N, C-alpha and C positions, 0 to 999 in steps of 0.2 A: 603627505596629507593632501596637498594640492592635487597630486596626481590622481588619488582616489576620488576626490571631489569631481575632477574633470571626467573621470570614467563614469561615475554615477550620473553626471549631468546628461550623458548621452544615452542613458538607459531609458529609451523612450517606449511608448506603447507599440509603435511599429516594430521595434526590435524584439519586443516581447512576443508579438504575434509571429514574427519570422522564426524565432527560436522555438515557439510552441507548435508550429505547423507539423514538423515531423512526428511529434508526440500525438497530435490529432490524427494523423494518418495511421499511426500504429494502434491507437485506441479504437478506431472505428470498427475494424473487423472483430476485435475481441468483444466490444460492446454489442455487436450484432449477435454474437453467440450468446451473450447474456440475455438479450431480448428473446431469443429462441427458448432459452431455459425458463424464463419467466412465463412465457406462453405455455410451455410444456407442463408447468406446475399449476396452471389454472388461473393465472393473473390476466387481466385485460390490458389493453394498450395504455390507458391512463395510469393504471397502477404500476405497470412496468416502467413507464417513462418517469413517473414521480419517484420511483425507487432510485433511479440514477440522478435525478435532479436534487434530491435531498441527501444523498449519501456520497457519491463520487469516491468509492472506496475500492474498486477493482476486486481483488481477491476476497475482501470482506463481504462484498455483495454476492459473489458466487457462493461463499460459505453460507450466508444467510438464506439464500434461495434453496440450497441443498438441505439445510435444517428445516426450513418451512415445508419442503416436500416430504421430509421425514416426520412431520407433525411434532416437532420439538416444541417445548414450552417457550414462552416469551423470555423468561429468565435465562434459559439455556442459550437461546439465540443471542441475547444481549451479551452474556459472558463470553461466548465463543467469538463473536465479532470484535468485542472489546480487546480481547487478548491478541488476536491476529493483527489488530490495528495499533497496538501499543507502540510499534516502531515509529509511527508518525509523530509521537511526542518528542522524540529525540531529533527527528528531521526538522520539525517545526521550531524547536529551540535553537537549532543551528541557523536556520534561515532568519529567525527573529533577531538574532544578534548582529545580522548584517543589513537589516533594513535601515533606511534613512530615518532620522529622528522624527520627521513629521508623519510617519506611518504609525498612527495610534488608533485606539478605539475600534470602530466598526471596520476600518481599513485593515487593521491587524487581524481581526477575526476572519475577514474574507480571504486574506492570504493564507491563514491557517487552514481554512476549509478547502482551499484549492491545492494544498500540498500533497503530492503523490510521490512515488519512488522516482519516476522519470522527471517530474518537475524539480525535485530536490537535486537530482544529478545535474541537470542543465544549469540551475541557479548557482550551484556550488562551483561550477567551472567558470562562471563569470566573475572577473576580478572587481574589486571595489564594492561600494554600497549598492544595495538593491532598492530601486525606487518603486513606488506603488504602481506607477504607470507601466513599468516593465513587467512586474509580477502580474498585473491585471491582464496584460496582453498574453503573457506566457501561460498562465493558468486558465484564462478565459478561452483561449484557443483549444487547449487540451480538453477542457470541460465540455465545450461544444461538440467535439468529436465523440466523447463518451455518451452524452445524452442523445445526440442525433443517431449514433450507431445503435443504441438500445431501441429507439423507436423504429428505425428501419429494419432491424433484425426481427422485431415482433411482426411488422407488416409483411416482410418477406416470408415469415413462417406460415402465413395464411395460405401460401401457394406451394409450400414444400411438402413432400410426402412425410407421413408420420415417422417413418424410420429415420429420416434425416433429422427431424426435429428431436427425436429421442437421443440421437447420436451427439447432438450439441451439448448434452449434459456432461460429457467427458471433459469439456473445457475446464471445469473446475480442477480436475486432476492435473492438467497441464499448467494451470496457474500456480498451484502449490508446488509442483515439481520444479518450476522455474525459480521459485523462492528458495527451495532447498538446494538447487544447483549452485546458486550464488554463494551460499554458506559453505558448501562442501569444498569449493575451490580454495577457500582460505582456512578451513578448519575441518579436519576429517571426523572430529568428535560429533559433528552434526549428524552423521550417518547413524551413530549409536543412539542419539536422542530421537531421531525420526523412527528408528527401529523399535525402540522402547515404547514410544507413543502409539505406533501401529499395533504392537503386541497387546498393550493394555486395552486399546479400543476394541480390538477383535475379541479379547477375552470377556470384556464387559458385555458386548452385544451378543456374541454367539453362545458363550457358555453361561452367562449369568442373566441374560435377558433384560439388561438395563436399556432404557430408551436411547436411541441414537444421539439425541441432543445432549443428554447428560453424560453419556459415555464419551462423547467428543471433548466436552469440557474437562472431565476427569483425566482423560488421556493427555490433553494439552497441559494441564497443571502438573501432571506427573513428569512429562517431558521437560517442562520448564525447571522444576526442582532438580531433576537429574542433570540437566545441562549446567545449571549453576554450580553443581557439585563437581563435575568432571572437567569443566572448561576453565582454564586459568584466566584471570583478569589481566589480559595482555596490555590493555590501555593503561591500567594503573601501574604495571611494572615498567612500561616504557616511560611513563611520566616520572617515576622515581629515578630511573636511570638517567634520563635527560637532566633532571634537577641536579644529580650528582656530578654529571659532566660539566654543567654550567658553573657549579660551585668550585670545582677543581680548576677550571680555566680562570675564574676570577681570582683564586688564590695565587696562581702562577703569575698573573699580571701584577 
């Protein structure tokens, strides 16, 4: 216990900034692409920057921009972004369990807002309790890179040819492909889920003429239900197995 307290005592703002700098560097070019996408769909500089200031959601923002461009309804955009960002609930719960006891109220909300895939990975690798100063430095640095990159991308788009600006829209597919690749490495059923979702979406849009926004939401829900059916609950199985092993060891003792 004392060892963990000593570790958390050294989790300073400076260390958080140092840990967040590589994330900032990685976010900046992706955010530039997002700024270009926002400009391409008709947003102005203030709207594009506020988009990143108030969201900080990465792939969720690209999805929202794509649905806005497709003239989807507000409800469809809300549901689509909500579902793709549901993973942050579990990441946030994991980080919350390791925060120091004095991180409460508004501080806890700020930490939740700044939680992203990369922030979660870095904070998970750090042993001991997580102080608010460390998380503020880590998340604040990453957040700065995302917001600044969005603004710079929009401004740079003013001097880029139209063809290059339109090409930036494919970044959304790269973002989703990277999410899929991470799942495929550990679970091949993810390919089936993605294939079914793509097939349902194509059928609804091309054959049935359903608006893109609602087609995406229906396809995502279909993929979620299909995935819940074919994918085993490995975490629960491992938990039961570990509990059995512990019980047998205690019996032997």
